[in-house]
C-alpha positions in Angstrom: -2.0 -11.5 19.4 0.5 -9.7 21.6 -0.7 -7.6 24.6 -0.5 -3.8 24.7 2.8 -3.6 26.5 4.3 -6.0 24.0 3.0 -3.7 21.1 4.8 -0.8 22.8 8.0 -2.8 23.1 7.8 -3.8 19.4 7.3 -0.2 18.3 10.3 0.8 20.4 12.4 -1.9 18.8 11.4 -0.7 15.4 12.6 2.8 16.3 15.9 1.5 17.7 16.6 -0.6 14.6 16.0 2.4 12.4 18.3 4.6 14.5 21.0 1.8 14.2 20.5 1.8 10.4 21.2 5.5 10.3 24.2 5.4 12.6 25.8 2.6 10.6 25.1 4.3 7.2 22.5 1.8 6.1 19.4 2.8 4.2 16.7 2.7 6.9 14.1 0.0 6.1 11.0 -1.8 7.4 10.2 -5.5 6.9 6.5 -5.7 5.9 4.7 -9.0 5.4 3.3 -9.2 1.9 -0.5 -9.0 1.9 -1.8 -10.3 -1.4 -3.4 -13.4 -2.8 0.0 -14.9 -3.7 1.0 -14.9 0.0 -2.4 -16.4 1.2 -3.0 -20.0 1.8 -6.2 -21.9 2.7 -5.6 -24.4 5.5 -7.9 -27.3 4.7 -7.6 -28.6 8.2 -8.6 -25.5 10.1 -10.7 -24.2 7.2 -9.4 -20.6 7.5 -7.1 -18.4 5.4 -3.6 -17.9 6.6 -0.9 -15.3 5.7 2.3 -16.8 4.3 5.9 -15.9 5.2 6.7 -13.6 2.3 7.9 -10.1 3.3 9.0 -7.0 1.4 11.5 -4.4 2.5 10.3 -0.8 2.5 13.3 1.7 2.3 13.4 5.3 3.3 15.8 6.3 0.5 13.6 4.9 -2.3 11.4 7.2 -4.3 8.7 4.5 -4.6 8.8 3.6 -0.9 9.5 6.9 1.0 5.9 8.1 1.4 4.6 4.8 2.7 7.7 4.4 4.9 7.1 7.9 6.5 3.3 7.2 6.9 3.9 3.9 8.7 6.4 5.6 11.1 3.9 8.5 11.8 1.1 6.0 12.6 3.6 4.0 14.8 4.3 7.2 16.7 0.6 8.0 17.2 -0.1 4.4 18.4 2.8 4.5 20.9 1.5 7.8 22.3 -2.0 6.4 22.7 -0.7 3.3 24.5 1.4 5.4 26.8 -1.4 7.7 27.9 -4.0 4.8 27.8 -6.4 6.6 25.4 -8.1 5.4 22.3 -8.6 7.1 19.0 -10.8 6.5 16.0 -9.5 5.8 12.5 -10.6 9.4 11.6 -8.8 10.8 14.6 -5.5 9.1 13.5 -5.9 10.6 10.0 -6.1 14.1 11.4 -3.3 13.5 13.9 -1.1 12.4 11.0 -2.2 15.0 8.5 0.4 17.8 8.5 2.8 19.4 6.0 6.5 18.4 6.2 8.5 21.5 7.2 10.0 23.5 4.3 7.9 21.6 1.8 4.4 21.7 0.4 4.0 17.9 0.9 1.6 16.5 3.4 2.4 13.2 5.2 -1.1 12.1 4.3 -3.9 13.6 2.1 -6.6 11.0 2.5 -7.8 8.7 5.3 -7.2 5.7 3.1 -3.5 6.3 3.5 -3.5 6.2 7.3 -5.8 3.2 7.2 -3.3 1.3 5.1 -0.4 2.4 7.3 -2.3 1.1 10.4 -2.8 -2.2 8.6 0.9 -2.4 7.9 1.7 -1.6 11.5 -0.6 -4.5 12.6 1.5 -6.8 10.5 4.8 -5.5 11.7 3.9 -5.5 15.4 1.6 -8.6 15.3 -1.0 -6.6 17.2 -4.5 -5.7 16.0 -5.4 -2.0 15.7 -7.6 -2.4 18.7 -4.6 -3.5 20.8 -2.9 -0.4 19.4 -5.8 1.6 20.8 -7.2 2.5 17.4 -10.9 1.8 16.9 -13.3 1.9 14.0 -16.8 3.3 14.0 -19.7 1.4 15.6 -21.7 -0.1 12.8 -23.8 -2.9 14.3 -26.6 -3.8 16.7 -27.4 -6.8 18.8 -30.4 -8.0 20.9 -31.0 -11.2 22.9 -31.1 -12.7 26.4 -27.5 -11.9 27.2 -26.0 -9.9 30.0 -22.5 -8.5 29.6 -20.1 -6.5 31.7 -18.4 -3.7 29.8 -16.0 -1.4 31.7 -17.8 -2.2 35.0 -21.3 -1.6 33.6 -23.8 -4.5 33.4 -25.7 -4.4 30.1 -28.7 -6.5 29.3 -29.2 -6.9 25.6 -32.9 -7.7 26.1 -33.6 -4.4 27.6 -32.2 -1.7 25.3 -35.3 -0.5 23.5 -35.7 -0.3 19.7 -32.0 0.3 18.9 -30.4 -2.7 20.8 -26.8 -2.6 21.9 -24.4 -0.8 19.7 -21.4 -3.1 19.0 -18.1 -1.3 19.7 -14.9 -1.8 17.6 -13.1 -3.4 20.5 -14.9 -6.3 22.3 -11.9 -8.0 23.8 -12.5 -6.9 27.4 -16.3 -7.6 27.4 -17.3 -10.3 29.9 -20.3 -12.5 29.3 -22.2 -12.7 32.6 -25.3 -14.6 31.3 -26.0 -16.1 27.9 -29.4 -17.7 27.3 -29.7 -18.5 23.6 -29.9 -21.5 21.2 -28.3 -19.8 18.2 -27.3 -16.5 16.6 -28.6 -15.0 13.3 -26.3 -12.5 11.8 -27.6 -10.4 8.9 -25.9 -7.8 6.7 -28.8 -5.3 6.7 -29.8 -3.1 9.7 -33.3 -2.8 8.3 -33.8 -6.6 8.5 -32.5 -6.6 12.0 -35.0 -3.9 12.9 -37.8 -6.1 11.4 -36.8 -9.1 13.5 -36.3 -6.9 16.6 -39.7 -5.3 16.3 -41.2 -8.8 15.9 -39.3 -9.9 19.1 -37.9 -12.8 17.1 -35.0 -13.2 19.5 -37.5 -13.5 22.4 -39.9 -15.9 20.8 -37.1 -18.1 19.4 -34.6 -17.8 22.3 -31.8 -16.6 20.0 -29.5 -13.6 19.4 -29.9 -11.3 16.4 -27.0 -9.3 15.2 -26.5 -7.0 12.2 -24.1 -4.6 10.5 -24.7 -2.4 7.5 -23.0 -4.2 4.7 -19.6 -5.9 5.3 -19.2 -6.9 8.9 -16.8 -5.0 11.1 -14.0 -6.6 13.0 -15.8 -5.9 16.3 -18.9 -7.8 15.0 -16.8 -10.7 13.7 -14.8 -11.0 16.9 -18.0 -10.8 19.0 -19.5 -13.6 16.9 -16.4 -15.7 17.2 -16.3 -15.2 21.0 -19.9 -16.3 21.3 -19.3 -19.3 19.1 -16.1 -20.5 20.9 -17.0 -19.5 24.5 -20.6 -20.5 24.5 -20.8 -23.0 21.6 -23.6 -21.2 19.8 -24.4 -22.1 16.2 -24.3 -19.0 13.9 -26.5 -18.6 10.8 -25.8 -15.9 8.2 -28.6 -14.1 6.4 -27.7 -12.0 3.3 -29.1 -10.9 0.0 -28.7 -13.4 -2.8 -26.0 -11.6 -4.7 -22.2 -12.0 -5.0 -21.5 -9.4 -2.3 -23.8 -11.1 0.2 -22.0 -14.4 -0.5 -18.7 -12.7 0.0 -19.8 -11.4 3.4 -20.6 -15.0 4.4 -17.2 -16.1 3.0 -15.3 -13.5 5.1 -17.1 -14.4 8.3 -16.5 -18.2 7.8 -13.0 -18.4 6.3 -11.5 -14.9 6.9 -10.6 -12.2 4.3 -7.5 -11.9 2.2 -6.7 -8.4 3.6 -7.0 -9.7 7.2 -5.5 -13.2 6.8 -3.0 -12.3 9.5 -6.0 -12.1 11.9 -8.0 -15.1 10.7 -7.5 -17.0 14.0 -9.2 -14.1 15.9 -11.9 -13.4 13.3 -12.8 -16.5 11.2 -15.6 -18.9 12.3 -15.5 -22.1 10.1 -18.6 -23.5 11.8 -21.0 -20.7 10.5 -23.8 -21.7 8.1 -25.4 -19.8 5.3 -29.2 -19.6 5.9 -30.2 -17.5 2.9 -31.3 -16.0 0.7 -30.5 -19.0 -1.6 -31.3 -19.8 -5.2 -33.6 -22.5 -3.9 -35.6 -19.9 -1.9 -36.3 -18.1 -5.2 -38.3 -21.1 -6.4 -39.7 -22.2 -3.0 -41.0 -18.8 -2.1 -41.8 -17.6 -5.7 -39.4 -14.6 -5.7 -38.6 -14.4 -9.4 -40.9 -11.5 -9.8 -38.5 -9.6 -7.5 -35.4 -10.2 -9.6 -32.8 -7.4 -10.0 -30.6 -8.0 -13.0 -26.9 -8.6 -12.3 -24.5 -5.9 -13.6 -21.2 -6.7 -15.3 -19.4 -5.9 -12.0 -21.7 -8.4 -10.2 -20.9 -11.2 -12.7 -17.2 -10.5 -12.5 -17.4 -10.8 -8.7 -19.5 -14.0 -8.9 -16.8 -15.5 -11.3 -14.1 -14.6 -8.8 -15.9 -16.1 -5.7 -16.7 -19.4 -7.4 -13.0 -19.9 -8.0 -12.0 -19.5 -4.3 -10.4 -22.7 -3.1 -12.8 -23.0 -0.3 -15.8 -23.0 -2.7 -14.3 -24.6 -5.7 -14.7 -28.2 -4.5 -18.1 -27.7 -2.9 -20.8 -29.2 -5.1 -23.7 -27.4 -3.2 -22.0 -24.0 -3.5 -21.1 -24.5 -7.2 -24.7 -25.3 -7.8 -25.7 -22.0 -6.2 -23.3 -20.1 -8.3 -24.5 -21.8 -11.5 -28.2 -21.1 -10.7 -27.4 -17.5 -9.9 -25.6 -17.1 -13.2 -28.6 -18.8 -15.0 -31.0 -16.4 -13.3 -28.6 -13.5 -14.2 -30.3 -11.8 -11.3 -30.0 -11.1 -7.6 -32.7 -11.0 -4.9 -32.8 -8.9 -1.7 -33.8 -10.2 1.7 -36.6 -7.6 1.8 -38.3 -9.3 -1.1 -39.7 -11.7 1.5 -41.9 -8.7 2.7 -44.1 -9.2 -0.3 -45.4 -12.3 1.5 -46.4 -10.3 4.5 -44.6 -7.8 6.8 -43.8 -10.5 9.4 -43.3 -13.4 7.0 -39.6 -13.5 7.6 -40.1 -13.8 11.4 -43.2 -16.0 11.4 -42.4 -18.5 8.7 -39.2 -18.1 6.6 -36.5 -18.2 9.4 -38.2 -20.6 11.8 -39.0 -23.0 9.0 -35.5 -23.0 7.5 -33.9 -23.5 10.8 -36.3 -26.3 11.8 -35.6 -28.1 8.5 -31.8 -27.4 8.8 -32.1 -25.8 5.3 -28.7 -24.2 5.2 -25.4 -24.3 3.3 -21.9 -24.9 4.8 
């Protein structure tokens, strides 16, 4: 990714090009990379998703393009101002900074935050800079604990000494420096409640590991932090999610990247991660059928979609998991393990599976 001063320069070049279009009587336009499945490829060698070379022009004088064109320029202006004053803004801040009525009309530039979020993603593609490098951050939605000491803006932070809440993972982790990392592996889990269970049980201390969580889909900050720990400190990463199509999708995104962020896969995807559970085999091994939750039509549709992904389609072990889940017609939550005892997950389930190397890749 380009550095901050490069992002500013690219935004300025966009502005100059648009001024030139106007001066020469051309319809002002932006060249935006196409971000859909048709323009995504799976690189079998690197095992990550990649964005193709297809682009689409977005014109100012086009009824179907005008609104998105203006929204992208508005967000570009906001990002340029943030870079110039060296301040950061949240996604919500940017929405309110862009939300205003166009003079002499009753039309707002944006009405919903989803519009500015999309415009920011377009700006990332146009400038080849992540939103974090554009000084736009998302909310903090993750926690981490372990024998790790980092330096963040001059402050030394020990992840093993932050009480019950752990360290709150920020949106931008690029400038964090690892001063000391003492761990054998990382367990990432989708649920904060499961992280709290492991943290209270001091799982990270007893097993010399790092525990990290989000609440649902992992944020970019979490994925980038995981990738940095994997690449810079060679730590194995195990993913722990519910046994449902969305849990499996979370694993897929961490391992291979996501379709919507294929342009950032090299900074976010971690092909070496392994899926620890919950698996369909765990259902039988730990007698979890009594805790089945029936799959809804939307779950089955999602399962059908995931099993056809190129990176899963030719994997016998994964296709077996998909078949068994469909046969069960049910999903199982991680917390179902609590029926075996409140500390069962810490005392037996995780240590046993890791010792036996009982994971999927």
